[in-house]
N, CA, C and O atoms as a GROMACS GRO file, in nm:
protein
  608
    1MET      N    1   3.612   1.893   1.354
    1MET     CA    2   3.746   1.908   1.404
    1MET      C    3   3.747   2.015   1.511
    1MET      O    4   3.671   2.112   1.505
    2SER      N    5   3.831   1.996   1.608
    2SER     CA    6   3.828   2.087   1.720
    2SER      C    7   3.906   2.215   1.694
    2SER      O    8   3.867   2.321   1.743
    3ALA      N    9   4.012   2.208   1.619
    3ALA     CA   10   4.092   2.328   1.593
    3ALA      C   11   4.034   2.405   1.475
    3ALA      O   12   3.981   2.346   1.381
    4ILE      N   13   4.044   2.535   1.482
    4ILE     CA   14   3.997   2.621   1.374
    4ILE      C   15   4.117   2.657   1.288
    4ILE      O   16   4.214   2.713   1.339
    5PRO      N   17   4.113   2.626   1.159
    5PRO     CA   18   4.228   2.654   1.074
    5PRO      C   19   4.239   2.803   1.046
    5PRO      O   20   4.142   2.877   1.060
    6PRO      N   21   4.358   2.846   1.008
    6PRO     CA   22   4.372   2.985   0.969
    6PRO      C   23   4.286   3.015   0.848
    6PRO      O   24   4.261   2.927   0.765
    7THR      N   25   4.241   3.136   0.838
    7THR     CA   26   4.165   3.178   0.720
    7THR      C   27   4.262   3.197   0.604
    7THR      O   28   4.382   3.211   0.627
    8PRO      N   29   4.211   3.198   0.481
    8PRO     CA   30   4.301   3.224   0.368
    8PRO      C   31   4.378   3.355   0.386
    8PRO      O   32   4.494   3.364   0.346
    9SER      N   33   4.315   3.456   0.446
    9SER     CA   34   4.387   3.582   0.464
    9SER      C   35   4.497   3.568   0.568
    9SER      O   36   4.601   3.632   0.556
   10THR      N   37   4.475   3.484   0.671
   10THR     CA   38   4.579   3.461   0.771
   10THR      C   39   4.696   3.388   0.709
   10THR      O   40   4.812   3.423   0.733
   11LEU      N   41   4.667   3.286   0.628
   11LEU     CA   42   4.774   3.215   0.559
   11LEU      C   43   4.849   3.310   0.467
   11LEU      O   44   4.972   3.309   0.462
   12ALA      N   45   4.775   3.393   0.394
   12ALA     CA   46   4.838   3.489   0.303
   12ALA      C   47   4.926   3.586   0.380
   12ALA      O   48   5.034   3.622   0.334
   13ALA      N   49   4.879   3.630   0.497
   13ALA     CA   50   4.959   3.722   0.578
   13ALA      C   51   5.089   3.656   0.623
   13ALA      O   52   5.190   3.724   0.642
   14ALA      N   53   5.086   3.524   0.640
   14ALA     CA   54   5.207   3.450   0.677
   14ALA      C   55   5.290   3.415   0.554
   14ALA      O   56   5.394   3.350   0.565
   15GLY      N   57   5.244   3.457   0.437
   15GLY     CA   58   5.316   3.429   0.313
   15GLY      C   59   5.296   3.287   0.263
   15GLY      O   60   5.378   3.237   0.186
   16ILE      N   61   5.188   3.221   0.306
   16ILE     CA   62   5.162   3.082   0.267
   16ILE      C   63   5.037   3.076   0.181
   16ILE      O   64   4.935   3.137   0.212
   17ARG      N   65   5.047   3.002   0.071
   17ARG     CA   66   4.930   2.983  -0.015
   17ARG      C   67   4.911   2.834  -0.039
   17ARG      O   68   5.008   2.759  -0.056
   18LEU      N   69   4.786   2.793  -0.041
   18LEU     CA   70   4.752   2.654  -0.072
   18LEU      C   71   4.723   2.643  -0.221
   18LEU      O   72   4.671   2.736  -0.283
   19ALA      N   73   4.758   2.528  -0.278
   19ALA     CA   74   4.734   2.504  -0.420
   19ALA      C   75   4.710   2.355  -0.440
   19ALA      O   76   4.748   2.273  -0.357
   20ALA      N   77   4.645   2.322  -0.551
   20ALA     CA   78   4.629   2.182  -0.588
   20ALA      C   79   4.766   2.121  -0.614
   20ALA      O   80   4.854   2.186  -0.671
   21PHE      N   81   4.784   1.997  -0.573
   21PHE     CA   82   4.909   1.924  -0.595
   21PHE      C   83   4.909   1.881  -0.741
   21PHE      O   84   4.820   1.807  -0.785
   22GLY      N   85   5.007   1.926  -0.816
   22GLY     CA   86   5.019   1.890  -0.956
   22GLY      C   87   5.144   1.810  -0.983
   22GLY      O   88   5.232   1.803  -0.897
   23PRO      N   89   5.155   1.750  -1.101
   23PRO     CA   90   5.272   1.669  -1.135
   23PRO      C   91   5.404   1.743  -1.117
   23PRO      O   92   5.504   1.682  -1.077
   24ALA      N   93   5.408   1.872  -1.146
   24ALA     CA   94   5.532   1.948  -1.133
   24ALA      C   95   5.577   1.964  -0.988
   24ALA      O   96   5.691   2.003  -0.963
   25ASP      N   97   5.489   1.934  -0.893
   25ASP     CA   98   5.522   1.948  -0.750
   25ASP      C   99   5.589   1.824  -0.692
   25ASP      O  100   5.634   1.827  -0.578
   26TYR      N  101   5.596   1.717  -0.769
   26TYR     CA  102   5.642   1.590  -0.714
   26TYR      C  103   5.780   1.597  -0.651
   26TYR      O  104   5.798   1.552  -0.538
   27ASP      N  105   5.879   1.652  -0.720
   27ASP     CA  106   6.016   1.651  -0.668
   27ASP      C  107   6.025   1.725  -0.534
   27ASP      O  108   6.088   1.676  -0.440
   28ALA      N  109   5.963   1.841  -0.526
   28ALA     CA  110   5.965   1.918  -0.400
   28ALA      C  111   5.891   1.842  -0.291
   28ALA      O  112   5.934   1.842  -0.176
   29ALA      N  113   5.780   1.779  -0.326
   29ALA     CA  114   5.702   1.703  -0.227
   29ALA      C  115   5.783   1.584  -0.176
   29ALA      O  116   5.787   1.559  -0.055
   30CYS      N  117   5.846   1.512  -0.266
   30CYS     CA  118   5.925   1.396  -0.226
   30CYS      C  119   6.039   1.439  -0.132
   30CYS      O  120   6.068   1.370  -0.035
   31ALA      N  121   6.102   1.550  -0.161
   31ALA     CA  122   6.208   1.601  -0.074
   31ALA      C  123   6.152   1.635   0.065
   31ALA      O  124   6.216   1.605   0.166
   32LEU      N  125   6.034   1.696   0.070
   32LEU     CA  126   5.972   1.727   0.200
   32LEU      C  127   5.940   1.598   0.275
   32LEU      O  128   5.967   1.589   0.394
   33TRP      N  129   5.883   1.500   0.208
   33TRP     CA  130   5.849   1.374   0.274
   33TRP      C  131   5.973   1.306   0.328
   33TRP      O  132   5.970   1.249   0.438
   34GLN      N  133   6.084   1.311   0.252
   34GLN     CA  134   6.206   1.245   0.296
   34GLN      C  135   6.264   1.307   0.422
   34GLN      O  136   6.330   1.238   0.500
   35ARG      N  137   6.242   1.435   0.443
   35ARG     CA  138   6.298   1.500   0.561
   35ARG      C  139   6.197   1.519   0.675
   35ARG      O  140   6.228   1.581   0.776
   36THR      N  141   6.076   1.466   0.657
   36THR     CA  142   5.972   1.482   0.759
   36THR      C  143   5.963   1.357   0.845
   36THR      O  144   5.931   1.249   0.794
   37PRO      N  145   5.991   1.370   0.975
   37PRO     CA  146   5.976   1.254   1.064
   37PRO      C  147   5.831   1.204   1.062
   37PRO      O  148   5.737   1.283   1.058
   38GLY      N  149   5.816   1.072   1.064
   38GLY     CA  150   5.682   1.012   1.068
   38GLY      C  151   5.624   0.981   0.932
   38GLY      O  152   5.518   0.919   0.924
   39VAL      N  153   5.690   1.022   0.824
   39VAL     CA  154   5.643   0.990   0.689
   39VAL      C  155   5.724   0.871   0.639
   39VAL      O  156   5.847   0.877   0.632
   40GLY      N  157   5.656   0.763   0.606
   40GLY     CA  158   5.722   0.645   0.552
   40GLY      C  159   5.703   0.641   0.401
   40GLY      O  160   5.593   0.664   0.352
   41LEU      N  161   5.809   0.612   0.330
   41LEU     CA  162   5.803   0.608   0.184
   41LEU      C  163   5.832   0.468   0.133
   41LEU      O  164   5.909   0.393   0.194
   42SER      N  165   5.770   0.434   0.022
   42SER     CA  166   5.791   0.304  -0.041
   42SER      C  167   5.784   0.323  -0.193
   42SER      O  168   5.777   0.436  -0.242
   43SER      N  169   5.787   0.212  -0.265
   43SER     CA  170   5.777   0.222  -0.411
   43SER      C  171   5.643   0.284  -0.454
   43SER      O  172   5.632   0.337  -0.564
   44ALA      N  173   5.543   0.278  -0.368
   44ALA     CA  174   5.413   0.340  -0.398
   44ALA      C  175   5.421   0.492  -0.400
   44ALA      O  176   5.327   0.559  -0.442
   45ASP      N  177   5.534   0.546  -0.356
   45ASP     CA  178   5.553   0.691  -0.354
   45ASP      C  179   5.644   0.740  -0.465
   45ASP      O  180   5.681   0.857  -0.468
   46GLU      N  181   5.682   0.651  -0.556
   46GLU     CA  182   5.762   0.693  -0.670
   46GLU      C  183   5.674   0.771  -0.767
   46GLU      O  184   5.551   0.759  -0.766
   47ARG      N  185   5.738   0.852  -0.849
   47ARG     CA  186   5.668   0.944  -0.938
   47ARG      C  187   5.550   0.881  -1.015
   47ARG      O  188   5.440   0.936  -1.010
   48PRO      N  189   5.569   0.768  -1.085
   48PRO     CA  190   5.455   0.715  -1.162
   48PRO      C  191   5.332   0.685  -1.076
   48PRO      O  192   5.219   0.712  -1.117
   49ALA      N  193   5.353   0.631  -0.957
   49ALA     CA  194   5.241   0.597  -0.870
   49ALA      C  195   5.171   0.722  -0.818
   49ALA      O  196   5.048   0.727  -0.813
   50ILE      N  197   5.248   0.822  -0.779
   50ILE     CA  198   5.187   0.947  -0.729
   50ILE      C  199   5.112   1.017  -0.842
   50ILE      O  200   5.003   1.070  -0.819
   51LEU      N  201   5.168   1.018  -0.961
   51LEU     CA  202   5.098   1.082  -1.073
   51LEU      C  203   4.967   1.010  -1.106
   51LEU      O  204   4.869   1.074  -1.141
   52ARG      N  205   4.966   0.877  -1.095
   52ARG     CA  206   4.840   0.803  -1.114
   52ARG      C  207   4.738   0.842  -1.006
   52ARG      O  208   4.620   0.860  -1.035
   53TYR      N  209   4.785   0.855  -0.884
   53TYR     CA  210   4.697   0.893  -0.773
   53TYR      C  211   4.636   1.031  -0.798
   53TYR      O  212   4.516   1.052  -0.780
   54LEU      N  213   4.720   1.126  -0.839
   54LEU     CA  214   4.671   1.261  -0.866
   54LEU      C  215   4.571   1.261  -0.981
   54LEU      O  216   4.470   1.332  -0.975
   55GLU      N  217   4.597   1.182  -1.084
   55GLU     CA  218   4.506   1.175  -1.198
   55GLU      C  219   4.372   1.112  -1.158
   55GLU      O  220   4.266   1.154  -1.205
   56ARG      N  221   4.378   1.013  -1.072
   56ARG     CA  222   4.257   0.944  -1.027
   56ARG      C  223   4.173   1.031  -0.933
   56ARG      O  224   4.052   1.015  -0.925
   57ASN      N  225   4.238   1.123  -0.863
   57ASN     CA  226   4.171   1.208  -0.764
   57ASN      C  227   4.199   1.356  -0.794
   57ASN      O  228   4.262   1.423  -0.712
   58PRO      N  229   4.155   1.406  -0.908
   58PRO     CA  230   4.194   1.542  -0.949
   58PRO      C  231   4.148   1.650  -0.852
   58PRO      O  232   4.033   1.654  -0.808
   59GLY      N  233   4.243   1.738  -0.819
   59GLY     CA  234   4.213   1.855  -0.738
   59GLY      C  235   4.197   1.831  -0.590
   59GLY      O  236   4.171   1.925  -0.515
   60LEU      N  237   4.212   1.706  -0.543
   60LEU     CA  238   4.191   1.678  -0.401
   60LEU      C  239   4.319   1.689  -0.318
   60LEU      O  240   4.313   1.727  -0.201
   61SER      N  241   4.432   1.657  -0.375
   61SER     CA  242   4.559   1.666  -0.303
   61SER      C  243   4.609   1.809  -0.306
   61SER      O  244   4.584   1.884  -0.400
   62LEU      N  245   4.681   1.846  -0.200
   62LEU     CA  246   4.717   1.987  -0.180
   62LEU      C  247   4.865   2.007  -0.154
   62LEU      O  248   4.935   1.918  -0.105
   63THR      N  249   4.910   2.126  -0.188
   63THR     CA  250   5.043   2.173  -0.150
   63THR      C  251   5.028   2.306  -0.078
   63THR      O  252   4.928   2.377  -0.095
   64ALA      N  253   5.128   2.339   0.000
   64ALA     CA  254   5.134   2.470   0.067
   64ALA      C  255   5.271   2.529   0.037
   64ALA      O  256   5.374   2.463   0.054
   65TRP      N  257   5.270   2.652  -0.006
   65TRP     CA  258   5.393   2.719  -0.049
   65TRP      C  259   5.415   2.847   0.030
   65TRP      O  260   5.322   2.922   0.056
   66ARG      N  261   5.540   2.870   0.067
   66ARG     CA  262   5.583   3.000   0.120
   66ARG      C  263   5.686   3.050   0.020
   66ARG      O  264   5.797   2.998   0.010
   67ASP      N  265   5.646   3.151  -0.054
   67ASP     CA  266   5.724   3.197  -0.169
   67ASP      C  267   5.742   3.080  -0.264
   67ASP      O  268   5.644   3.026  -0.315
   68THR      N  269   5.867   3.039  -0.290
   68THR     CA  270   5.890   2.927  -0.380
   68THR      C  271   5.924   2.798  -0.306
   68THR      O  272   5.962   2.698  -0.368
   69ASP      N  273   5.912   2.799  -0.173
   69ASP     CA  274   5.943   2.681  -0.093
   69ASP      C  275   5.816   2.602  -0.062
   69ASP      O  276   5.717   2.657  -0.013
   70LEU      N  277   5.819   2.473  -0.092
   70LEU     CA  278   5.708   2.387  -0.055
   70LEU      C  279   5.719   2.359   0.095
   70LEU      O  280   5.821   2.307   0.141
   71VAL      N  281   5.616   2.395   0.171
   71VAL     CA  282   5.620   2.380   0.317
   71VAL      C  283   5.512   2.285   0.368
   71VAL      O  284   5.504   2.260   0.489
   72GLY      N  285   5.429   2.231   0.279
   72GLY     CA  286   5.327   2.137   0.325
   72GLY      C  287   5.266   2.061   0.210
   72GLY      O  288   5.257   2.111   0.097
   73THR      N  289   5.222   1.938   0.239
   73THR     CA  290   5.151   1.856   0.141
   73THR      C  291   5.043   1.775   0.210
   73THR      O  292   5.049   1.751   0.331
   74MET      N  293   4.946   1.734   0.133
   74MET     CA  294   4.850   1.634   0.177
   74MET      C  295   4.798   1.563   0.053
   74MET      O  296   4.735   1.625  -0.033
   75LEU      N  297   4.824   1.434   0.044
   75LEU     CA  298   4.762   1.353  -0.060
   75LEU      C  299   4.624   1.314  -0.010
   75LEU      O  300   4.610   1.263   0.100
   76CYS      N  301   4.524   1.339  -0.091
   76CYS     CA  302   4.386   1.316  -0.051
   76CYS      C  303   4.311   1.256  -0.169
   76CYS      O  304   4.321   1.306  -0.282
   77GLY      N  305   4.238   1.151  -0.144
   77GLY     CA  306   4.161   1.088  -0.250
   77GLY      C  307   4.046   1.008  -0.193
   77GLY      O  308   4.022   1.009  -0.072
   78HIS      N  309   3.976   0.937  -0.280
   78HIS     CA  310   3.866   0.852  -0.234
   78HIS      C  311   3.841   0.740  -0.333
   78HIS      O  312   3.888   0.743  -0.447
   79ASP      N  313   3.767   0.642  -0.285
   79ASP     CA  314   3.731   0.528  -0.370
   79ASP      C  315   3.584   0.530  -0.410
   79ASP      O  316   3.531   0.431  -0.460
   80GLY      N  317   3.518   0.643  -0.387
   80GLY     CA  318   3.376   0.655  -0.414
   80GLY      C  319   3.291   0.640  -0.290
   80GLY      O  320   3.176   0.682  -0.288
   81ARG      N  321   3.348   0.579  -0.185
   81ARG     CA  322   3.277   0.559  -0.058
   81ARG      C  323   3.345   0.632   0.057
   81ARG      O  324   3.280   0.702   0.135
   82ARG      N  325   3.478   0.614   0.067
   82ARG     CA  326   3.554   0.669   0.179
   82ARG      C  327   3.674   0.745   0.126
   82ARG      O  328   3.734   0.709   0.025
   83GLY      N  329   3.707   0.852   0.198
   83GLY     CA  330   3.827   0.926   0.166
   83GLY      C  331   3.948   0.863   0.232
   83GLY      O  332   3.934   0.782   0.324
   84LEU      N  333   4.064   0.900   0.185
   84LEU     CA  334   4.189   0.852   0.243
   84LEU      C  335   4.293   0.962   0.232
   84LEU      O  336   4.312   1.022   0.126
   85ILE      N  337   4.361   0.986   0.342
   85ILE     CA  338   4.468   1.085   0.346
   85ILE      C  339   4.601   1.013   0.359
   85ILE      O  340   4.616   0.919   0.437
   86HIS      N  341   4.697   1.058   0.281
   86HIS     CA  342   4.836   1.011   0.289
   86HIS      C  343   4.926   1.133   0.297
   86HIS      O  344   4.893   1.240   0.244
   87HIS      N  345   5.036   1.119   0.362
   87HIS     CA  346   5.146   1.217   0.359
   87HIS      C  347   5.103   1.360   0.389
   87HIS      O  348   5.137   1.453   0.315
   88LEU      N  349   5.027   1.377   0.498
   88LEU     CA  350   5.011   1.513   0.550
   88LEU      C  351   5.146   1.546   0.611
   88LEU      O  352   5.187   1.488   0.711
   89ALA      N  353   5.215   1.639   0.550
   89ALA     CA  354   5.350   1.676   0.595
   89ALA      C  355   5.361   1.827   0.598
   89ALA      O  356   5.325   1.895   0.502
   90VAL      N  357   5.411   1.879   0.709
   90VAL     CA  358   5.435   2.022   0.723
   90VAL      C  359   5.580   2.041   0.763
   90VAL      O  360   5.628   1.979   0.858
   91ASP      N  361   5.650   2.125   0.690
   91ASP     CA  362   5.790   2.156   0.719
   91ASP      C  363   5.804   2.196   0.865
   91ASP      O  364   5.725   2.274   0.916
   92THR      N  365   5.906   2.142   0.932
   92THR     CA  366   5.924   2.170   1.075
   92THR      C  367   5.940   2.318   1.104
   92THR      O  368   5.910   2.363   1.215
   93ARG      N  369   5.984   2.396   1.007
   93ARG     CA  370   6.003   2.541   1.028
   93ARG      C  371   5.872   2.618   1.039
   93ARG      O  372   5.870   2.729   1.091
   94VAL      N  373   5.762   2.560   0.991
   94VAL     CA  374   5.634   2.631   0.994
   94VAL      C  375   5.525   2.553   1.068
   94VAL      O  376   5.406   2.578   1.050
   95ARG      N  377   5.566   2.460   1.152
   95ARG     CA  378   5.467   2.384   1.229
   95ARG      C  379   5.409   2.469   1.340
   95ARG      O  380   5.465   2.570   1.381
   96ARG      N  381   5.294   2.423   1.389
   96ARG     CA  382   5.223   2.484   1.503
   96ARG      C  383   5.172   2.625   1.471
   96ARG      O  384   5.159   2.710   1.559
   97GLN      N  385   5.144   2.645   1.342
   97GLN     CA  386   5.086   2.773   1.299
   97GLN      C  387   4.951   2.751   1.232
   97GLN      O  388   4.893   2.845   1.176
   98GLY      N  389   4.900   2.628   1.237
   98GLY     CA  390   4.769   2.599   1.180
   98GLY      C  391   4.770   2.551   1.037
   98GLY      O  392   4.664   2.527   0.980
   99LEU      N  393   4.888   2.536   0.977
   99LEU     CA  394   4.893   2.494   0.837
   99LEU      C  395   4.840   2.352   0.818
   99LEU      O  396   4.765   2.325   0.724
  100GLY      N  397   4.878   2.262   0.906
  100GLY     CA  398   4.827   2.125   0.896
  100GLY      C  399   4.676   2.122   0.903
  100GLY      O  400   4.611   2.052   0.826
  101GLN      N  401   4.620   2.198   0.996
  101GLN     CA  402   4.474   2.206   1.008
  101GLN      C  403   4.412   2.265   0.882
  101GLN      O  404   4.307   2.219   0.837
  102ALA      N  405   4.476   2.365   0.824
  102ALA     CA  406   4.423   2.426   0.702
  102ALA      C  407   4.422   2.326   0.587
  102ALA      O  408   4.326   2.319   0.511
  103LEU      N  409   4.528   2.247   0.575
  103LEU     CA  410   4.532   2.144   0.471
  103LEU      C  411   4.420   2.042   0.492
  103LEU      O  412   4.350   2.006   0.398
  104VAL      N  413   4.404   1.997   0.616
  104VAL     CA  414   4.302   1.897   0.646
  104VAL      C  415   4.162   1.953   0.621
  104VAL      O  416   4.080   1.888   0.557
  105GLN      N  417   4.134   2.072   0.670
  105GLN     CA  418   4.002   2.131   0.652
  105GLN      C  419   3.969   2.150   0.503
  105GLN      O  420   3.857   2.124   0.460
  106THR      N  421   4.067   2.194   0.427
  106THR     CA  422   4.047   2.213   0.283
  106THR      C  423   4.021   2.080   0.214
  106THR      O  424   3.932   2.069   0.130
  107GLY      N  425   4.098   1.979   0.250
  107GLY     CA  426   4.078   1.846   0.194
  107GLY      C  427   3.944   1.786   0.231
  107GLY      O  428   3.878   1.724   0.148
  108MET      N  429   3.903   1.803   0.357
  108MET     CA  430   3.773   1.749   0.401
  108MET      C  431   3.658   1.818   0.328
  108MET      O  432   3.559   1.754   0.292
  109ALA      N  433   3.670   1.947   0.305
  109ALA     CA  434   3.566   2.020   0.229
  109ALA      C  435   3.558   1.966   0.087
  109ALA      O  436   3.448   1.951   0.032
  110ALA      N  437   3.673   1.938   0.026
  110ALA     CA  438   3.674   1.884  -0.110
  110ALA      C  439   3.611   1.745  -0.114
  110ALA      O  440   3.537   1.712  -0.207
  111LEU      N  441   3.640   1.663  -0.014
  111LEU     CA  442   3.578   1.530  -0.009
  111LEU      C  443   3.427   1.540   0.011
  111LEU      O  444   3.351   1.466  -0.053
  112ARG      N  445   3.383   1.630   0.098
  112ARG     CA  446   3.238   1.650   0.117
  112ARG      C  447   3.172   1.689  -0.014
  112ARG      O  448   3.062   1.643  -0.046
  113ALA      N  449   3.239   1.775  -0.092
  113ALA     CA  450   3.184   1.818  -0.221
  113ALA      C  451   3.172   1.701  -0.318
  113ALA      O  452   3.092   1.706  -0.412
  114CYS      N  453   3.250   1.595  -0.296
  114CYS     CA  454   3.242   1.474  -0.379
  114CYS      C  455   3.141   1.373  -0.323
  114CYS      O  456   3.125   1.264  -0.378
  115GLY      N  457   3.074   1.409  -0.214
  115GLY     CA  458   2.977   1.319  -0.153
  115GLY      C  459   3.037   1.217  -0.058
  115GLY      O  460   2.971   1.119  -0.023
  116ILE      N  461   3.160   1.238  -0.017
  116ILE     CA  462   3.228   1.145   0.073
  116ILE      C  463   3.200   1.187   0.218
  116ILE      O  464   3.222   1.302   0.255
  117GLU      N  465   3.152   1.093   0.298
  117GLU     CA  466   3.110   1.125   0.434
  117GLU      C  467   3.213   1.092   0.541
  117GLU      O  468   3.202   1.142   0.653
  118LYS      N  469   3.312   1.011   0.510
  118LYS     CA  470   3.411   0.972   0.610
  118LYS      C  471   3.546   0.956   0.543
  118LYS      O  472   3.554   0.918   0.426
  119CYS      N  473   3.650   0.986   0.617
  119CYS     CA  474   3.786   0.977   0.564
  119CYS      C  475   3.873   0.899   0.662
  119CYS      O  476   3.864   0.918   0.784
  120HIS      N  477   3.957   0.812   0.609
  120HIS     CA  478   4.049   0.734   0.691
  120HIS      C  479   4.192   0.784   0.667
  120HIS      O  480   4.221   0.847   0.565
  121LEU      N  481   4.278   0.754   0.761
  121LEU     CA  482   4.420   0.787   0.749
  121LEU      C  483   4.498   0.688   0.832
  121LEU      O  484   4.443   0.623   0.921
  122MET      N  485   4.625   0.677   0.804
  122MET     CA  486   4.712   0.587   0.879
  122MET      C  487   4.826   0.668   0.939
  122MET      O  488   4.880   0.759   0.876
  123VAL      N  489   4.862   0.631   1.061
  123VAL     CA  490   4.973   0.695   1.131
  123VAL      C  491   5.057   0.582   1.191
  123VAL      O  492   5.002   0.489   1.249
  124PHE      N  493   5.188   0.591   1.177
  124PHE     CA  494   5.274   0.492   1.240
  124PHE      C  495   5.252   0.495   1.391
  124PHE      O  496   5.239   0.602   1.451
  125ALA      N  497   5.250   0.377   1.453
  125ALA     CA  498   5.224   0.366   1.596
  125ALA      C  499   5.326   0.445   1.679
  125ALA      O  500   5.293   0.495   1.786
  126ASP      N  501   5.450   0.456   1.630
  126ASP     CA  502   5.553   0.527   1.706
  126ASP      C  503   5.561   0.676   1.673
  126ASP      O  504   5.651   0.745   1.720
  127ASN      N  505   5.468   0.727   1.594
  127ASN     CA  506   5.466   0.869   1.557
  127ASN      C  507   5.376   0.944   1.656
  127ASN      O  508   5.261   0.976   1.626
  128ALA      N  509   5.431   0.973   1.773
  128ALA     CA  510   5.353   1.037   1.880
  128ALA      C  511   5.303   1.174   1.838
  128ALA      O  512   5.189   1.210   1.868
  129GLU      N  513   5.385   1.252   1.768
  129GLU     CA  514   5.344   1.386   1.725
  129GLU      C  515   5.228   1.378   1.625
  129GLU      O  516   5.133   1.455   1.634
  130GLY      N  517   5.238   1.286   1.531
  130GLY     CA  518   5.130   1.268   1.434
  130GLY      C  519   5.002   1.220   1.499
  130GLY      O  520   4.894   1.268   1.466
  131ARG      N  521   5.013   1.126   1.591
  131ARG     CA  522   4.894   1.076   1.660
  131ARG      C  523   4.828   1.188   1.740
  131ARG      O  524   4.705   1.200   1.741
  132ALA      N  525   4.908   1.269   1.807
  132ALA     CA  526   4.853   1.381   1.885
  132ALA      C  527   4.783   1.482   1.793
  132ALA      O  528   4.676   1.533   1.827
  133PHE      N  529   4.843   1.510   1.677
  133PHE     CA  530   4.781   1.603   1.582
  133PHE      C  531   4.643   1.553   1.542
  133PHE      O  532   4.545   1.628   1.548
  134TRP      N  533   4.635   1.426   1.502
  134TRP     CA  534   4.507   1.374   1.454
  134TRP      C  535   4.403   1.366   1.565
  134TRP      O  536   4.285   1.392   1.541
  135GLN      N  537   4.446   1.331   1.685
  135GLN     CA  538   4.350   1.329   1.797
  135GLN      C  539   4.298   1.469   1.824
  135GLN      O  540   4.179   1.488   1.847
  136ALA      N  541   4.388   1.569   1.822
  136ALA     CA  542   4.346   1.709   1.843
  136ALA      C  543   4.257   1.758   1.729
  136ALA      O  544   4.179   1.851   1.747
  137SER      N  545   4.269   1.695   1.613
  137SER     CA  546   4.189   1.733   1.496
  137SER      C  547   4.050   1.671   1.498
  137SER      O  548   3.967   1.700   1.412
  138GLY      N  549   4.025   1.586   1.596
  138GLY     CA  550   3.895   1.522   1.605
  138GLY      C  551   3.889   1.384   1.542
  138GLY      O  552   3.782   1.322   1.539
  139ALA      N  553   4.002   1.333   1.493
  139ALA     CA  554   4.005   1.197   1.438
  139ALA      C  555   3.998   1.096   1.552
  139ALA      O  556   4.049   1.122   1.662
  140HIS      N  557   3.936   0.984   1.526
  140HIS     CA  558   3.918   0.880   1.627
  140HIS      C  559   3.996   0.756   1.587
  140HIS      O  560   3.982   0.704   1.477
  141GLU      N  561   4.080   0.709   1.679
  141GLU     CA  562   4.153   0.586   1.654
  141GLU      C  563   4.055   0.469   1.656
  141GLU      O  564   3.969   0.460   1.744
  142ARG      N  565   4.067   0.381   1.561
  142ARG     CA  566   3.974   0.268   1.547
  142ARG      C  567   4.039   0.143   1.607
  142ARG      O  568   4.101   0.064   1.535
  143ALA      N  569   4.026   0.125   1.736
  143ALA     CA  570   4.088   0.012   1.805
  143ALA      C  571   4.028  -0.122   1.762
  143ALA      O  572   4.092  -0.226   1.776
  144GLU      N  573   3.904  -0.120   1.711
  144GLU     CA  574   3.838  -0.245   1.673
  144GLU      C  575   3.883  -0.297   1.537
  144GLU      O  576   3.845  -0.407   1.498
  145LEU      N  577   3.961  -0.219   1.464
  145LEU     CA  578   4.008  -0.259   1.332
  145LEU      C  579   4.157  -0.286   1.332
  145LEU      O  580   4.232  -0.229   1.412
  146ARG      N  581   4.200  -0.372   1.244
  146ARG     CA  582   4.342  -0.396   1.218
  146ARG      C  583   4.364  -0.377   1.069
  146ARG      O  584   4.280  -0.417   0.988
  147LEU      N  585   4.475  -0.318   1.033
  147LEU     CA  586   4.509  -0.295   0.893
  147LEU      C  587   4.588  -0.415   0.841
  147LEU      O  588   4.684  -0.458   0.903
  148TYR      N  589   4.546  -0.467   0.728
  148TYR     CA  590   4.616  -0.575   0.659
  148TYR      C  591   4.652  -0.527   0.519
  148TYR      O  592   4.580  -0.446   0.461
  149SER      N  593   4.762  -0.576   0.466
  149SER     CA  594   4.805  -0.540   0.331
  149SER      C  595   4.838  -0.666   0.252
  149SER      O  596   4.888  -0.764   0.308
  150LEU      N  597   4.810  -0.663   0.124
  150LEU     CA  598   4.844  -0.771   0.031
  150LEU      C  599   4.921  -0.713  -0.086
  150LEU      O  600   4.887  -0.606  -0.136
  151ALA      N  601   5.023  -0.783  -0.130
  151ALA     CA  602   5.091  -0.744  -0.254
  151ALA      C  603   5.004  -0.787  -0.371
  151ALA      O  604   4.937  -0.890  -0.364
  152THR      N  605   5.004  -0.709  -0.479
  152THR     CA  606   4.924  -0.746  -0.596
  152THR      C  607   5.008  -0.818  -0.699
  152THR      O  608   4.958  -0.856  -0.804
   0.00000   0.00000   0.00000
């Protein structure tokens, strides 16, 4: 990644701490996702589905807190071969301070520790800010692939 994330001491100096995303964080996370432009929600984001995701991928998803306010999230998991990021969201009040990069770097380190060599993510085509963030982070758009979905 091209950007260097803040160090834990820099985040602490800003009053921000990273923590594992736990079941008790769901309500605050859902509220953040609902007010964050570029985050799309569906039935897959309801409490039971998110709790299954967290249980399947223990310790990989993250939250960021400033005092008692949730200011960032990243759902992170893998299927044993590839990682996948969902809902990287940073509160608009604390953007452009490196928090998004810190969440991504922390998540990528956790995936590497699990033996995962590559991570995928999805961004809505009309989310210019999100696309710019990921490009600046060193992510590469895969023009040769198309995403398809099937209902189960």
